[in-house]
mmCIF entry with sequence, helices, sheets and N, C-alpha, C, O atoms, coordinates in Angstrom:
data_MODEL
# 
_entry.id   MODEL 
# 
_entity.id                         1 
_entity.type                       polymer 
_entity.pdbx_number_of_molecules   1 
# 
_entity_poly.entity_id                      1 
_entity_poly.type                           'polypeptide(L)' 
_entity_poly.nstd_linkage                   no 
_entity_poly.nstd_monomer                   no 
_entity_poly.pdbx_seq_one_letter_code       MAADEKAQAKTEQAKGKIKEAAGRTVGNERLTGEGRTDQAKGDARQAKEKVKDALTD 
_entity_poly.pdbx_seq_one_letter_code_can   MAADEKAQAKTEQAKGKIKEAAGRTVGNERLTGEGRTDQAKGDARQAKEKVKDALTD 
_entity_poly.pdbx_strand_id                 A 
# 
loop_
_entity_poly_seq.entity_id 
_entity_poly_seq.num 
_entity_poly_seq.mon_id 
_entity_poly_seq.hetero 
1 1  MET n 
1 2  ALA n 
1 3  ALA n 
1 4  ASP n 
1 5  GLU n 
1 6  LYS n 
1 7  ALA n 
1 8  GLN n 
1 9  ALA n 
1 10 LYS n 
1 11 THR n 
1 12 GLU n 
1 13 GLN n 
1 14 ALA n 
1 15 LYS n 
1 16 GLY n 
1 17 LYS n 
1 18 ILE n 
1 19 LYS n 
1 20 GLU n 
1 21 ALA n 
1 22 ALA n 
1 23 GLY n 
1 24 ARG n 
1 25 THR n 
1 26 VAL n 
1 27 GLY n 
1 28 ASN n 
1 29 GLU n 
1 30 ARG n 
1 31 LEU n 
1 32 THR n 
1 33 GLY n 
1 34 GLU n 
1 35 GLY n 
1 36 ARG n 
1 37 THR n 
1 38 ASP n 
1 39 GLN n 
1 40 ALA n 
1 41 LYS n 
1 42 GLY n 
1 43 ASP n 
1 44 ALA n 
1 45 ARG n 
1 46 GLN n 
1 47 ALA n 
1 48 LYS n 
1 49 GLU n 
1 50 LYS n 
1 51 VAL n 
1 52 LYS n 
1 53 ASP n 
1 54 ALA n 
1 55 LEU n 
1 56 THR n 
1 57 ASP n 
# 
_struct_asym.id          A 
_struct_asym.entity_id   1 
# 
loop_
_struct_conf.conf_type_id 
_struct_conf.id 
_struct_conf.pdbx_PDB_helix_id 
_struct_conf.beg_label_comp_id 
_struct_conf.beg_label_asym_id 
_struct_conf.beg_label_seq_id 
_struct_conf.pdbx_beg_PDB_ins_code 
_struct_conf.end_label_comp_id 
_struct_conf.end_label_asym_id 
_struct_conf.end_label_seq_id 
_struct_conf.pdbx_end_PDB_ins_code 
_struct_conf.beg_auth_comp_id 
_struct_conf.beg_auth_asym_id 
_struct_conf.beg_auth_seq_id 
_struct_conf.end_auth_comp_id 
_struct_conf.end_auth_asym_id 
_struct_conf.end_auth_seq_id 
_struct_conf.pdbx_PDB_helix_class 
_struct_conf.details 
_struct_conf.pdbx_PDB_helix_length 
HELX_P HELX_P1 AA1 ALA A 2  ? VAL A 26 ? ALA A 2  VAL A 26 1 ? 25 
HELX_P HELX_P2 AA2 GLU A 29 ? THR A 56 ? GLU A 29 THR A 56 1 ? 28 
# 
_struct_conf_type.id          HELX_P 
_struct_conf_type.criteria    ? 
_struct_conf_type.reference   ? 
# 
loop_
_atom_site.group_PDB 
_atom_site.id 
_atom_site.type_symbol 
_atom_site.label_atom_id 
_atom_site.label_alt_id 
_atom_site.label_comp_id 
_atom_site.label_asym_id 
_atom_site.label_entity_id 
_atom_site.label_seq_id 
_atom_site.pdbx_PDB_ins_code 
_atom_site.Cartn_x 
_atom_site.Cartn_y 
_atom_site.Cartn_z 
_atom_site.occupancy 
_atom_site.B_iso_or_equiv 
_atom_site.pdbx_formal_charge 
_atom_site.auth_seq_id 
_atom_site.auth_comp_id 
_atom_site.auth_asym_id 
_atom_site.auth_atom_id 
_atom_site.pdbx_PDB_model_num 
ATOM 1   N N  . MET A 1 1  ? 10.843 67.349 142.508 1.00 0.00 ? 1  MET A N  1 
ATOM 2   C CA . MET A 1 1  ? 11.313 68.699 142.298 1.00 0.00 ? 1  MET A CA 1 
ATOM 3   C C  . MET A 1 1  ? 11.795 69.323 143.605 1.00 0.00 ? 1  MET A C  1 
ATOM 4   O O  . MET A 1 1  ? 12.794 70.043 143.606 1.00 0.00 ? 1  MET A O  1 
ATOM 5   N N  . ALA A 1 2  ? 11.127 69.072 144.686 1.00 0.00 ? 2  ALA A N  1 
ATOM 6   C CA . ALA A 1 2  ? 11.517 69.668 145.958 1.00 0.00 ? 2  ALA A CA 1 
ATOM 7   C C  . ALA A 1 2  ? 12.888 69.177 146.397 1.00 0.00 ? 2  ALA A C  1 
ATOM 8   O O  . ALA A 1 2  ? 13.669 69.949 146.954 1.00 0.00 ? 2  ALA A O  1 
ATOM 9   N N  . ALA A 1 3  ? 13.191 67.916 146.158 1.00 0.00 ? 3  ALA A N  1 
ATOM 10  C CA . ALA A 1 3  ? 14.508 67.390 146.523 1.00 0.00 ? 3  ALA A CA 1 
ATOM 11  C C  . ALA A 1 3  ? 15.590 68.080 145.716 1.00 0.00 ? 3  ALA A C  1 
ATOM 12  O O  . ALA A 1 3  ? 16.681 68.337 146.226 1.00 0.00 ? 3  ALA A O  1 
ATOM 13  N N  . ASP A 1 4  ? 15.296 68.381 144.461 1.00 0.00 ? 4  ASP A N  1 
ATOM 14  C CA . ASP A 1 4  ? 16.251 69.091 143.611 1.00 0.00 ? 4  ASP A CA 1 
ATOM 15  C C  . ASP A 1 4  ? 16.511 70.493 144.149 1.00 0.00 ? 4  ASP A C  1 
ATOM 16  O O  . ASP A 1 4  ? 17.654 70.950 144.172 1.00 0.00 ? 4  ASP A O  1 
ATOM 17  N N  . GLU A 1 5  ? 15.466 71.166 144.577 1.00 0.00 ? 5  GLU A N  1 
ATOM 18  C CA . GLU A 1 5  ? 15.599 72.514 145.138 1.00 0.00 ? 5  GLU A CA 1 
ATOM 19  C C  . GLU A 1 5  ? 16.407 72.492 146.433 1.00 0.00 ? 5  GLU A C  1 
ATOM 20  O O  . GLU A 1 5  ? 17.234 73.371 146.673 1.00 0.00 ? 5  GLU A O  1 
ATOM 21  N N  . LYS A 1 6  ? 16.162 71.489 147.258 1.00 0.00 ? 6  LYS A N  1 
ATOM 22  C CA . LYS A 1 6  ? 16.900 71.370 148.516 1.00 0.00 ? 6  LYS A CA 1 
ATOM 23  C C  . LYS A 1 6  ? 18.375 71.119 148.248 1.00 0.00 ? 6  LYS A C  1 
ATOM 24  O O  . LYS A 1 6  ? 19.240 71.684 148.917 1.00 0.00 ? 6  LYS A O  1 
ATOM 25  N N  . ALA A 1 7  ? 18.657 70.275 147.274 1.00 0.00 ? 7  ALA A N  1 
ATOM 26  C CA . ALA A 1 7  ? 20.048 69.993 146.922 1.00 0.00 ? 7  ALA A CA 1 
ATOM 27  C C  . ALA A 1 7  ? 20.725 71.244 146.378 1.00 0.00 ? 7  ALA A C  1 
ATOM 28  O O  . ALA A 1 7  ? 21.893 71.505 146.670 1.00 0.00 ? 7  ALA A O  1 
ATOM 29  N N  . GLN A 1 8  ? 19.996 72.004 145.597 1.00 0.00 ? 8  GLN A N  1 
ATOM 30  C CA . GLN A 1 8  ? 20.543 73.224 145.036 1.00 0.00 ? 8  GLN A CA 1 
ATOM 31  C C  . GLN A 1 8  ? 20.829 74.236 146.154 1.00 0.00 ? 8  GLN A C  1 
ATOM 32  O O  . GLN A 1 8  ? 21.823 74.959 146.092 1.00 0.00 ? 8  GLN A O  1 
ATOM 33  N N  . ALA A 1 9  ? 19.977 74.290 147.155 1.00 0.00 ? 9  ALA A N  1 
ATOM 34  C CA . ALA A 1 9  ? 20.188 75.189 148.287 1.00 0.00 ? 9  ALA A CA 1 
ATOM 35  C C  . ALA A 1 9  ? 21.468 74.805 149.027 1.00 0.00 ? 9  ALA A C  1 
ATOM 36  O O  . ALA A 1 9  ? 22.282 75.666 149.362 1.00 0.00 ? 9  ALA A O  1 
ATOM 37  N N  . LYS A 1 10 ? 21.638 73.520 149.277 1.00 0.00 ? 10 LYS A N  1 
ATOM 38  C CA . LYS A 1 10 ? 22.843 73.051 149.966 1.00 0.00 ? 10 LYS A CA 1 
ATOM 39  C C  . LYS A 1 10 ? 24.101 73.352 149.144 1.00 0.00 ? 10 LYS A C  1 
ATOM 40  O O  . LYS A 1 10 ? 25.137 73.725 149.693 1.00 0.00 ? 10 LYS A O  1 
ATOM 41  N N  . THR A 1 11 ? 23.996 73.187 147.829 1.00 0.00 ? 11 THR A N  1 
ATOM 42  C CA . THR A 1 11 ? 25.125 73.461 146.947 1.00 0.00 ? 11 THR A CA 1 
ATOM 43  C C  . THR A 1 11 ? 25.499 74.938 146.988 1.00 0.00 ? 11 THR A C  1 
ATOM 44  O O  . THR A 1 11 ? 26.680 75.276 147.060 1.00 0.00 ? 11 THR A O  1 
ATOM 45  N N  . GLU A 1 12 ? 24.508 75.815 146.943 1.00 0.00 ? 12 GLU A N  1 
ATOM 46  C CA . GLU A 1 12 ? 24.772 77.253 147.013 1.00 0.00 ? 12 GLU A CA 1 
ATOM 47  C C  . GLU A 1 12 ? 25.417 77.627 148.339 1.00 0.00 ? 12 GLU A C  1 
ATOM 48  O O  . GLU A 1 12 ? 26.339 78.442 148.377 1.00 0.00 ? 12 GLU A O  1 
ATOM 49  N N  . GLN A 1 13 ? 24.934 77.034 149.426 1.00 0.00 ? 13 GLN A N  1 
ATOM 50  C CA . GLN A 1 13 ? 25.507 77.322 150.725 1.00 0.00 ? 13 GLN A CA 1 
ATOM 51  C C  . GLN A 1 13 ? 26.967 76.879 150.792 1.00 0.00 ? 13 GLN A C  1 
ATOM 52  O O  . GLN A 1 13 ? 27.824 77.614 151.281 1.00 0.00 ? 13 GLN A O  1 
ATOM 53  N N  . ALA A 1 14 ? 27.239 75.689 150.303 1.00 0.00 ? 14 ALA A N  1 
ATOM 54  C CA . ALA A 1 14 ? 28.608 75.169 150.333 1.00 0.00 ? 14 ALA A CA 1 
ATOM 55  C C  . ALA A 1 14 ? 29.524 75.999 149.440 1.00 0.00 ? 14 ALA A C  1 
ATOM 56  O O  . ALA A 1 14 ? 30.647 76.323 149.826 1.00 0.00 ? 14 ALA A O  1 
ATOM 57  N N  . LYS A 1 15 ? 29.045 76.342 148.253 1.00 0.00 ? 15 LYS A N  1 
ATOM 58  C CA . LYS A 1 15 ? 29.839 77.152 147.331 1.00 0.00 ? 15 LYS A CA 1 
ATOM 59  C C  . LYS A 1 15 ? 30.146 78.506 147.973 1.00 0.00 ? 15 LYS A C  1 
ATOM 60  O O  . LYS A 1 15 ? 31.259 79.018 147.853 1.00 0.00 ? 15 LYS A O  1 
ATOM 61  N N  . GLY A 1 16 ? 29.163 79.073 148.646 1.00 0.00 ? 16 GLY A N  1 
ATOM 62  C CA . GLY A 1 16 ? 29.356 80.358 149.318 1.00 0.00 ? 16 GLY A CA 1 
ATOM 63  C C  . GLY A 1 16 ? 30.385 80.284 150.425 1.00 0.00 ? 16 GLY A C  1 
ATOM 64  O O  . GLY A 1 16 ? 31.202 81.192 150.577 1.00 0.00 ? 16 GLY A O  1 
ATOM 65  N N  . LYS A 1 17 ? 30.354 79.214 151.197 1.00 0.00 ? 17 LYS A N  1 
ATOM 66  C CA . LYS A 1 17 ? 31.331 79.060 152.275 1.00 0.00 ? 17 LYS A CA 1 
ATOM 67  C C  . LYS A 1 17 ? 32.742 78.944 151.725 1.00 0.00 ? 17 LYS A C  1 
ATOM 68  O O  . LYS A 1 17 ? 33.684 79.504 152.286 1.00 0.00 ? 17 LYS A O  1 
ATOM 69  N N  . ILE A 1 18 ? 32.884 78.216 150.625 1.00 0.00 ? 18 ILE A N  1 
ATOM 70  C CA . ILE A 1 18 ? 34.200 78.060 150.007 1.00 0.00 ? 18 ILE A CA 1 
ATOM 71  C C  . ILE A 1 18 ? 34.701 79.399 149.473 1.00 0.00 ? 18 ILE A C  1 
ATOM 72  O O  . ILE A 1 18 ? 35.858 79.764 149.682 1.00 0.00 ? 18 ILE A O  1 
ATOM 73  N N  . LYS A 1 19 ? 33.823 80.131 148.781 1.00 0.00 ? 19 LYS A N  1 
ATOM 74  C CA . LYS A 1 19 ? 34.206 81.444 148.253 1.00 0.00 ? 19 LYS A CA 1 
ATOM 75  C C  . LYS A 1 19 ? 34.590 82.398 149.370 1.00 0.00 ? 19 LYS A C  1 
ATOM 76  O O  . LYS A 1 19 ? 35.582 83.121 149.268 1.00 0.00 ? 19 LYS A O  1 
ATOM 77  N N  . GLU A 1 20 ? 33.802 82.398 150.435 1.00 0.00 ? 20 GLU A N  1 
ATOM 78  C CA . GLU A 1 20 ? 34.075 83.300 151.552 1.00 0.00 ? 20 GLU A CA 1 
ATOM 79  C C  . GLU A 1 20 ? 35.423 82.964 152.186 1.00 0.00 ? 20 GLU A C  1 
ATOM 80  O O  . GLU A 1 20 ? 36.218 83.860 152.468 1.00 0.00 ? 20 GLU A O  1 
ATOM 81  N N  . ALA A 1 21 ? 35.676 81.693 152.407 1.00 0.00 ? 21 ALA A N  1 
ATOM 82  C CA . ALA A 1 21 ? 36.950 81.287 153.005 1.00 0.00 ? 21 ALA A CA 1 
ATOM 83  C C  . ALA A 1 21 ? 38.123 81.627 152.092 1.00 0.00 ? 21 ALA A C  1 
ATOM 84  O O  . ALA A 1 21 ? 39.162 82.092 152.559 1.00 0.00 ? 21 ALA A O  1 
ATOM 85  N N  . ALA A 1 22 ? 37.958 81.397 150.799 1.00 0.00 ? 22 ALA A N  1 
ATOM 86  C CA . ALA A 1 22 ? 39.026 81.723 149.852 1.00 0.00 ? 22 ALA A CA 1 
ATOM 87  C C  . ALA A 1 22 ? 39.280 83.226 149.825 1.00 0.00 ? 22 ALA A C  1 
ATOM 88  O O  . ALA A 1 22 ? 40.429 83.667 149.794 1.00 0.00 ? 22 ALA A O  1 
ATOM 89  N N  . GLY A 1 23 ? 38.221 83.995 149.835 1.00 0.00 ? 23 GLY A N  1 
ATOM 90  C CA . GLY A 1 23 ? 38.350 85.450 149.841 1.00 0.00 ? 23 GLY A CA 1 
ATOM 91  C C  . GLY A 1 23 ? 39.067 85.952 151.077 1.00 0.00 ? 23 GLY A C  1 
ATOM 92  O O  . GLY A 1 23 ? 39.902 86.852 150.988 1.00 0.00 ? 23 GLY A O  1 
ATOM 93  N N  . ARG A 1 24 ? 38.757 85.387 152.213 1.00 0.00 ? 24 ARG A N  1 
ATOM 94  C CA . ARG A 1 24 ? 39.443 85.776 153.456 1.00 0.00 ? 24 ARG A CA 1 
ATOM 95  C C  . ARG A 1 24 ? 40.913 85.386 153.408 1.00 0.00 ? 24 ARG A C  1 
ATOM 96  O O  . ARG A 1 24 ? 41.779 86.137 153.858 1.00 0.00 ? 24 ARG A O  1 
ATOM 97  N N  . THR A 1 25 ? 41.187 84.207 152.861 1.00 0.00 ? 25 THR A N  1 
ATOM 98  C CA . THR A 1 25 ? 42.566 83.709 152.814 1.00 0.00 ? 25 THR A CA 1 
ATOM 99  C C  . THR A 1 25 ? 43.457 84.628 151.971 1.00 0.00 ? 25 THR A C  1 
ATOM 100 O O  . THR A 1 25 ? 44.578 84.946 152.368 1.00 0.00 ? 25 THR A O  1 
ATOM 101 N N  . VAL A 1 26 ? 42.959 85.045 150.822 1.00 0.00 ? 26 VAL A N  1 
ATOM 102 C CA . VAL A 1 26 ? 43.771 85.877 149.927 1.00 0.00 ? 26 VAL A CA 1 
ATOM 103 C C  . VAL A 1 26 ? 43.532 87.370 150.136 1.00 0.00 ? 26 VAL A C  1 
ATOM 104 O O  . VAL A 1 26 ? 44.175 88.194 149.485 1.00 0.00 ? 26 VAL A O  1 
ATOM 105 N N  . GLY A 1 27 ? 42.627 87.724 151.024 1.00 0.00 ? 27 GLY A N  1 
ATOM 106 C CA . GLY A 1 27 ? 42.359 89.128 151.311 1.00 0.00 ? 27 GLY A CA 1 
ATOM 107 C C  . GLY A 1 27 ? 41.531 89.823 150.244 1.00 0.00 ? 27 GLY A C  1 
ATOM 108 O O  . GLY A 1 27 ? 41.653 91.032 150.048 1.00 0.00 ? 27 GLY A O  1 
ATOM 109 N N  . ASN A 1 28 ? 40.693 89.068 149.557 1.00 0.00 ? 28 ASN A N  1 
ATOM 110 C CA . ASN A 1 28 ? 39.859 89.604 148.485 1.00 0.00 ? 28 ASN A CA 1 
ATOM 111 C C  . ASN A 1 28 ? 38.453 89.848 149.034 1.00 0.00 ? 28 ASN A C  1 
ATOM 112 O O  . ASN A 1 28 ? 37.678 88.910 149.222 1.00 0.00 ? 28 ASN A O  1 
ATOM 113 N N  . GLU A 1 29 ? 38.137 91.114 149.286 1.00 0.00 ? 29 GLU A N  1 
ATOM 114 C CA . GLU A 1 29 ? 36.841 91.450 149.876 1.00 0.00 ? 29 GLU A CA 1 
ATOM 115 C C  . GLU A 1 29 ? 35.677 91.138 148.939 1.00 0.00 ? 29 GLU A C  1 
ATOM 116 O O  . GLU A 1 29 ? 34.603 90.742 149.392 1.00 0.00 ? 29 GLU A O  1 
ATOM 117 N N  . ARG A 1 30 ? 35.887 91.317 147.629 1.00 0.00 ? 30 ARG A N  1 
ATOM 118 C CA . ARG A 1 30 ? 34.818 91.040 146.668 1.00 0.00 ? 30 ARG A CA 1 
ATOM 119 C C  . ARG A 1 30 ? 34.443 89.563 146.696 1.00 0.00 ? 30 ARG A C  1 
ATOM 120 O O  . ARG A 1 30 ? 33.259 89.225 146.696 1.00 0.00 ? 30 ARG A O  1 
ATOM 121 N N  . LEU A 1 31 ? 35.434 88.687 146.719 1.00 0.00 ? 31 LEU A N  1 
ATOM 122 C CA . LEU A 1 31 ? 35.184 87.253 146.757 1.00 0.00 ? 31 LEU A CA 1 
ATOM 123 C C  . LEU A 1 31 ? 34.509 86.859 148.069 1.00 0.00 ? 31 LEU A C  1 
ATOM 124 O O  . LEU A 1 31 ? 33.620 86.009 148.085 1.00 0.00 ? 31 LEU A O  1 
ATOM 125 N N  . THR A 1 32 ? 34.931 87.475 149.152 1.00 0.00 ? 32 THR A N  1 
ATOM 126 C CA . THR A 1 32 ? 34.303 87.214 150.453 1.00 0.00 ? 32 THR A CA 1 
ATOM 127 C C  . THR A 1 32 ? 32.829 87.620 150.415 1.00 0.00 ? 32 THR A C  1 
ATOM 128 O O  . THR A 1 32 ? 31.965 86.894 150.907 1.00 0.00 ? 32 THR A O  1 
ATOM 129 N N  . GLY A 1 33 ? 32.552 88.772 149.835 1.00 0.00 ? 33 GLY A N  1 
ATOM 130 C CA . GLY A 1 33 ? 31.176 89.243 149.712 1.00 0.00 ? 33 GLY A CA 1 
ATOM 131 C C  . GLY A 1 33 ? 30.326 88.347 148.826 1.00 0.00 ? 33 GLY A C  1 
ATOM 132 O O  . GLY A 1 33 ? 29.163 88.083 149.133 1.00 0.00 ? 33 GLY A O  1 
ATOM 133 N N  . GLU A 1 34 ? 30.913 87.876 147.716 1.00 0.00 ? 34 GLU A N  1 
ATOM 134 C CA . GLU A 1 34 ? 30.185 86.955 146.840 1.00 0.00 ? 34 GLU A CA 1 
ATOM 135 C C  . GLU A 1 34 ? 29.844 85.668 147.584 1.00 0.00 ? 34 GLU A C  1 
ATOM 136 O O  . GLU A 1 34 ? 28.762 85.105 147.412 1.00 0.00 ? 34 GLU A O  1 
ATOM 137 N N  . GLY A 1 35 ? 30.774 85.215 148.405 1.00 0.00 ? 35 GLY A N  1 
ATOM 138 C CA . GLY A 1 35 ? 30.526 84.006 149.187 1.00 0.00 ? 35 GLY A CA 1 
ATOM 139 C C  . GLY A 1 35 ? 29.375 84.184 150.154 1.00 0.00 ? 35 GLY A C  1 
ATOM 140 O O  . GLY A 1 35 ? 28.528 83.302 150.299 1.00 0.00 ? 35 GLY A O  1 
ATOM 141 N N  . ARG A 1 36 ? 29.350 85.318 150.805 1.00 0.00 ? 36 ARG A N  1 
ATOM 142 C CA . ARG A 1 36 ? 28.247 85.597 151.736 1.00 0.00 ? 36 ARG A CA 1 
ATOM 143 C C  . ARG A 1 36 ? 26.916 85.685 150.996 1.00 0.00 ? 36 ARG A C  1 
ATOM 144 O O  . ARG A 1 36 ? 25.889 85.220 151.491 1.00 0.00 ? 36 ARG A O  1 
ATOM 145 N N  . THR A 1 37 ? 26.942 86.284 149.809 1.00 0.00 ? 37 THR A N  1 
ATOM 146 C CA . THR A 1 37 ? 25.727 86.398 149.002 1.00 0.00 ? 37 THR A CA 1 
ATOM 147 C C  . THR A 1 37 ? 25.226 85.018 148.587 1.00 0.00 ? 37 THR A C  1 
ATOM 148 O O  . THR A 1 37 ? 24.032 84.734 148.673 1.00 0.00 ? 37 THR A O  1 
ATOM 149 N N  . ASP A 1 38 ? 26.146 84.158 148.135 1.00 0.00 ? 38 ASP A N  1 
ATOM 150 C CA . ASP A 1 38 ? 25.756 82.798 147.754 1.00 0.00 ? 38 ASP A CA 1 
ATOM 151 C C  . ASP A 1 38 ? 25.150 82.039 148.932 1.00 0.00 ? 38 ASP A C  1 
ATOM 152 O O  . ASP A 1 38 ? 24.170 81.310 148.778 1.00 0.00 ? 38 ASP A O  1 
ATOM 153 N N  . GLN A 1 39 ? 25.746 82.221 150.106 1.00 0.00 ? 39 GLN A N  1 
ATOM 154 C CA . GLN A 1 39 ? 25.212 81.551 151.292 1.00 0.00 ? 39 GLN A CA 1 
ATOM 155 C C  . GLN A 1 39 ? 23.810 82.065 151.608 1.00 0.00 ? 39 GLN A C  1 
ATOM 156 O O  . GLN A 1 39 ? 22.925 81.284 151.958 1.00 0.00 ? 39 GLN A O  1 
ATOM 157 N N  . ALA A 1 40 ? 23.610 83.361 151.487 1.00 0.00 ? 40 ALA A N  1 
ATOM 158 C CA . ALA A 1 40 ? 22.293 83.940 151.764 1.00 0.00 ? 40 ALA A CA 1 
ATOM 159 C C  . ALA A 1 40 ? 21.245 83.415 150.773 1.00 0.00 ? 40 ALA A C  1 
ATOM 160 O O  . ALA A 1 40 ? 20.110 83.135 151.157 1.00 0.00 ? 40 ALA A O  1 
ATOM 161 N N  . LYS A 1 41 ? 21.630 83.285 149.501 1.00 0.00 ? 41 LYS A N  1 
ATOM 162 C CA . LYS A 1 41 ? 20.717 82.735 148.505 1.00 0.00 ? 41 LYS A CA 1 
ATOM 163 C C  . LYS A 1 41 ? 20.346 81.298 148.866 1.00 0.00 ? 41 LYS A C  1 
ATOM 164 O O  . LYS A 1 41 ? 19.183 80.905 148.770 1.00 0.00 ? 41 LYS A O  1 
ATOM 165 N N  . GLY A 1 42 ? 21.336 80.526 149.278 1.00 0.00 ? 42 GLY A N  1 
ATOM 166 C CA . GLY A 1 42 ? 21.073 79.147 149.672 1.00 0.00 ? 42 GLY A CA 1 
ATOM 167 C C  . GLY A 1 42 ? 20.183 79.071 150.895 1.00 0.00 ? 42 GLY A C  1 
ATOM 168 O O  . GLY A 1 42 ? 19.291 78.226 150.973 1.00 0.00 ? 42 GLY A O  1 
ATOM 169 N N  . ASP A 1 43 ? 20.427 79.958 151.851 1.00 0.00 ? 43 ASP A N  1 
ATOM 170 C CA . ASP A 1 43 ? 19.599 79.997 153.058 1.00 0.00 ? 43 ASP A CA 1 
ATOM 171 C C  . ASP A 1 43 ? 18.147 80.343 152.716 1.00 0.00 ? 43 ASP A C  1 
ATOM 172 O O  . ASP A 1 43 ? 17.214 79.743 153.248 1.00 0.00 ? 43 ASP A O  1 
ATOM 173 N N  . ALA A 1 44 ? 17.973 81.317 151.824 1.00 0.00 ? 44 ALA A N  1 
ATOM 174 C CA . ALA A 1 44 ? 16.625 81.729 151.430 1.00 0.00 ? 44 ALA A CA 1 
ATOM 175 C C  . ALA A 1 44 ? 15.910 80.599 150.698 1.00 0.00 ? 44 ALA A C  1 
ATOM 176 O O  . ALA A 1 44 ? 14.730 80.345 150.941 1.00 0.00 ? 44 ALA A O  1 
ATOM 177 N N  . ARG A 1 45 ? 16.623 79.924 149.802 1.00 0.00 ? 45 ARG A N  1 
ATOM 178 C CA . ARG A 1 45 ? 16.019 78.812 149.062 1.00 0.00 ? 45 ARG A CA 1 
ATOM 179 C C  . ARG A 1 45 ? 15.622 77.692 150.033 1.00 0.00 ? 45 ARG A C  1 
ATOM 180 O O  . ARG A 1 45 ? 14.559 77.088 149.892 1.00 0.00 ? 45 ARG A O  1 
ATOM 181 N N  . GLN A 1 46 ? 16.482 77.424 151.011 1.00 0.00 ? 46 GLN A N  1 
ATOM 182 C CA . GLN A 1 46 ? 16.196 76.373 151.984 1.00 0.00 ? 46 GLN A CA 1 
ATOM 183 C C  . GLN A 1 46 ? 14.982 76.749 152.841 1.00 0.00 ? 46 GLN A C  1 
ATOM 184 O O  . GLN A 1 46 ? 14.141 75.899 153.133 1.00 0.00 ? 46 GLN A O  1 
ATOM 185 N N  . ALA A 1 47 ? 14.892 78.005 153.239 1.00 0.00 ? 47 ALA A N  1 
ATOM 186 C CA . ALA A 1 47 ? 13.759 78.461 154.039 1.00 0.00 ? 47 ALA A CA 1 
ATOM 187 C C  . ALA A 1 47 ? 12.461 78.335 153.246 1.00 0.00 ? 47 ALA A C  1 
ATOM 188 O O  . ALA A 1 47 ? 11.430 77.930 153.782 1.00 0.00 ? 47 ALA A O  1 
ATOM 189 N N  . LYS A 1 48 ? 12.526 78.688 151.963 1.00 0.00 ? 48 LYS A N  1 
ATOM 190 C CA . LYS A 1 48 ? 11.348 78.573 151.101 1.00 0.00 ? 48 LYS A CA 1 
ATOM 191 C C  . LYS A 1 48 ? 10.875 77.122 151.031 1.00 0.00 ? 48 LYS A C  1 
ATOM 192 O O  . LYS A 1 48 ? 9.677  76.848 151.100 1.00 0.00 ? 48 LYS A O  1 
ATOM 193 N N  . GLU A 1 49 ? 11.815 76.205 150.895 1.00 0.00 ? 49 GLU A N  1 
ATOM 194 C CA . GLU A 1 49 ? 11.455 74.790 150.808 1.00 0.00 ? 49 GLU A CA 1 
ATOM 195 C C  . GLU A 1 49 ? 10.878 74.276 152.131 1.00 0.00 ? 49 GLU A C  1 
ATOM 196 O O  . GLU A 1 49 ? 9.976  73.438 152.133 1.00 0.00 ? 49 GLU A O  1 
ATOM 197 N N  . LYS A 1 50 ? 11.396 74.776 153.246 1.00 0.00 ? 50 LYS A N  1 
ATOM 198 C CA . LYS A 1 50 ? 10.855 74.358 154.543 1.00 0.00 ? 50 LYS A CA 1 
ATOM 199 C C  . LYS A 1 50 ? 9.419  74.830 154.703 1.00 0.00 ? 50 LYS A C  1 
ATOM 200 O O  . LYS A 1 50 ? 8.578  74.104 155.232 1.00 0.00 ? 50 LYS A O  1 
ATOM 201 N N  . VAL A 1 51 ? 9.138  76.044 154.250 1.00 0.00 ? 51 VAL A N  1 
ATOM 202 C CA . VAL A 1 51 ? 7.767  76.565 154.317 1.00 0.00 ? 51 VAL A CA 1 
ATOM 203 C C  . VAL A 1 51 ? 6.848  75.720 153.432 1.00 0.00 ? 51 VAL A C  1 
ATOM 204 O O  . VAL A 1 51 ? 5.746  75.354 153.841 1.00 0.00 ? 51 VAL A O  1 
ATOM 205 N N  . LYS A 1 52 ? 7.307  75.417 152.225 1.00 0.00 ? 52 LYS A N  1 
ATOM 206 C CA . LYS A 1 52 ? 6.496  74.595 151.331 1.00 0.00 ? 52 LYS A CA 1 
ATOM 207 C C  . LYS A 1 52 ? 6.232  73.226 151.948 1.00 0.00 ? 52 LYS A C  1 
ATOM 208 O O  . LYS A 1 52 ? 5.121  72.704 151.851 1.00 0.00 ? 52 LYS A O  1 
ATOM 209 N N  . ASP A 1 53 ? 7.250  72.640 152.585 1.00 0.00 ? 53 ASP A N  1 
ATOM 210 C CA . ASP A 1 53 ? 7.073  71.348 153.240 1.00 0.00 ? 53 ASP A CA 1 
ATOM 211 C C  . ASP A 1 53 ? 6.064  71.432 154.381 1.00 0.00 ? 53 ASP A C  1 
ATOM 212 O O  . ASP A 1 53 ? 5.241  70.534 154.560 1.00 0.00 ? 53 ASP A O  1 
ATOM 213 N N  . ALA A 1 54 ? 6.134  72.516 155.148 1.00 0.00 ? 54 ALA A N  1 
ATOM 214 C CA . ALA A 1 54 ? 5.229  72.679 156.291 1.00 0.00 ? 54 ALA A CA 1 
ATOM 215 C C  . ALA A 1 54 ? 3.785  72.851 155.813 1.00 0.00 ? 54 ALA A C  1 
ATOM 216 O O  . ALA A 1 54 ? 2.855  72.379 156.468 1.00 0.00 ? 54 ALA A O  1 
ATOM 217 N N  . LEU A 1 55 ? 3.600  73.508 154.703 1.00 0.00 ? 55 LEU A N  1 
ATOM 218 C CA . LEU A 1 55 ? 2.242  73.744 154.207 1.00 0.00 ? 55 LEU A CA 1 
ATOM 219 C C  . LEU A 1 55 ? 1.651  72.497 153.567 1.00 0.00 ? 55 LEU A C  1 
ATOM 220 O O  . LEU A 1 55 ? 0.429  72.354 153.525 1.00 0.00 ? 55 LEU A O  1 
ATOM 221 N N  . THR A 1 56 ? 2.481  71.597 153.070 1.00 0.00 ? 56 THR A N  1 
ATOM 222 C CA . THR A 1 56 ? 1.959  70.400 152.416 1.00 0.00 ? 56 THR A CA 1 
ATOM 223 C C  . THR A 1 56 ? 1.804  69.227 153.377 1.00 0.00 ? 56 THR A C  1 
ATOM 224 O O  . THR A 1 56 ? 1.212  68.210 153.015 1.00 0.00 ? 56 THR A O  1 
ATOM 225 N N  . ASP A 1 57 ? 2.316  69.349 154.568 1.00 0.00 ? 57 ASP A N  1 
ATOM 226 C CA . ASP A 1 57 ? 2.190  68.246 155.547 1.00 0.00 ? 57 ASP A CA 1 
ATOM 227 C C  . ASP A 1 57 ? 0.879  68.240 156.243 1.00 0.00 ? 57 ASP A C  1 
ATOM 228 O O  . ASP A 1 57 ? 0.632  67.379 157.087 1.00 0.00 ? 57 ASP A O  1 
# 
């Protein structure tokens, strides 16, 4: 399960970067903001998994 969560975090981060770049390219502030939000969600999920890993080691 933890590997699935880590993969999902990476996917959210990548999706966010793509959205942010696309939003900047076309000048769409909403899309840029959504991209940043997706990246933040991925970062938070990744941090949570790192804490869980540290506590179980």
